[in-house]
C-alpha angles and dihedrals in degrees: 000000000000123000108266092217103048106008096238120127110291115235108176133044114248111205090193094056094027088226139093115266133182120260091243093059092042092053095045098044109030113119092006111057093004119059099217123202112240093240095057109120090222097051108098089193093064119099090241091061096049096132089055090050091052091053089052090047092055090048092051093049090053093049093043092052091048091051092047093048090049090054103039104022129249098270097049089049090051090051092052089049090053092047092051092048118101109255097214093074135012100198128134094273092054092048088055089053090052091049095047095043093048090057090052093045101045097039102040110019113032115083132205123230089275091057095252126135119223090247088058090054091048090052091049088053089055096259088283113206095018126110123223090263093049090050087059090054089050090054095047093049093047086067094043126106139168112272144153117268130193118205109227098180140351102230099185142321094310109014130080132178108226144171130210107235090203093049106035092160090070088070126205119338136180119250122196114209121131100194091052094043089055096057108023127093134208117288093013111145121224133195105212147116118276127201115194121212126177097262102025144358132235137214111230139192096014121267144185138276109241111216110233092237093064102034095100092046091048093052093043091052092050091050090055092048092046091051092049093049102038106015094245131086095196126124094263092053091047091052091048092050090048091050095049095042100034099144092044090054092052088052087050091058090055092046093051092045092053091047092050092048092050094049091046092052093047090058101046130088102236111140136142105236120183123180118192121205128186116229104242100184135008114342087217091071090058090047091051091057090049092052097045102044114084095222096066118081119184118235116212100172115139094227094061091045089056093045094050106029114198094018130117105215127210132179115227106216133181097265136114114004089348090067086081090087088067090079092065095048128089112271094242089059098045121104117225102195148331093286088064096048125241133266124242124246100182148296133279125206115193117200126178091259106025147025123224120202116194129185133166102225133047090233094055092043093054089052096047091045091055092045091048091056088049096048102039101029115170092354089087135033124209112243110169145323140220122209121184119185097224094178090057092048090051090047090057094042119091105245089212091063119080120202128195094263091057091049091048090049090053091048091050091049089057090060090075109096110247094234091053091045090050092049094048095046093046090052091048090046093052094045094046096051093043088064095032092075091065101032120108109245122202091212088059092052090260096309124127118246090250091053093045092053090063098054125082092213096042098045096079088053089053093049090053092048093049092048088060092049091050093047093050092046093050091050088054092047092051095046097045101027092244127151101213113155138192095199095112089050090049090050091052090051095044095242104133089150090073095052 
């Protein structure tokens, strides 16, 4: 049958026209004059033809850059790329961000004295140099902007179901991006560009993951800047500000994350506390106490013997009389019985002439110091102590820098056999979330998760809280090849939409 568009002999079936058309008319009209179904084998904007789309996208980027350079000049374009690049790092990935963002900015945002964008001039010139498929990319990108995306679900190796947090009315949409799908987890939030096509959407020009603990501060900060620059703090103004200051916004994510980390570390009790006691009598009397009391467990590992030659090492756990400290700990971190394991208070190192007691919080140290005086009495005499505020040191330390101690710590952690680590973490996970359901949570205004699940006003707070738990758990599963799940907790709370 002849092609209904040009009259030449048709060669391929067109499911949209329900006729055979020639390849020339297919290629020059699909997606523009012909509304193609996404499953058509000749439609490069269908999910099944993703590789073909990527090739078109690369071709468009090259032609767009050539057109921009021809209009603005090479040096001004380079300067814009540098200005849109994050300042924290100047590596290859950041250069790609600068390149991609400059194309968006110079083609679709900057206006000439007559108020026209470069994309408008390209259209008026008949989109010279662009194929029909590339013109569709031009139109999609002309409507794009930087925004904040939440990943609802990773569907497969290249597809994710997402929502735009600054445009919730759009609803969920499918994004195709293999590199992101391989590393992202559910409910992660991304700051990036988004192009919307009929059958799928695309992330563009790179971006940044926004940690959950700074998301609200990040968006509030952008609203203030958008209001200062454009007079409006609404979503459209925020998107415009992010689009025109993309590199600055990525830097802002890093700055907020470092500030949050520093504030968090300055407000937690994480200190290395060591008390040193002189043995006043027979060391065997001290050893007898350590062997008889249920809270002391001897450590015979070779590594510790090498690290502390001449010392007998005991773990001080929350058992026996030492279980009294449980009452002052948050419910989710209390241990109810032997079947749930016991928490650690500190470490004791017994030498022939002295006893060292070490704990890693000032609260625990005060408790073990008091108990040591009770247990050992006149058999020991307090000599001196050393207290190092580890949290403060970490707050002042650049998290991007790694020192030898950190590398050694990571190396030590790898000595735990994977099957033992998996067993211990699974046990902790189960114990923690068994108590979590009935533990008051500050983020839930002091309510327990079970209580929050019953209230109309508190339920959204619970959903946000559980999204964070799911996100963190899936990161751990991905990094350590675990299979931990919160499905039973979500069933208890009546949150099947998060499964």
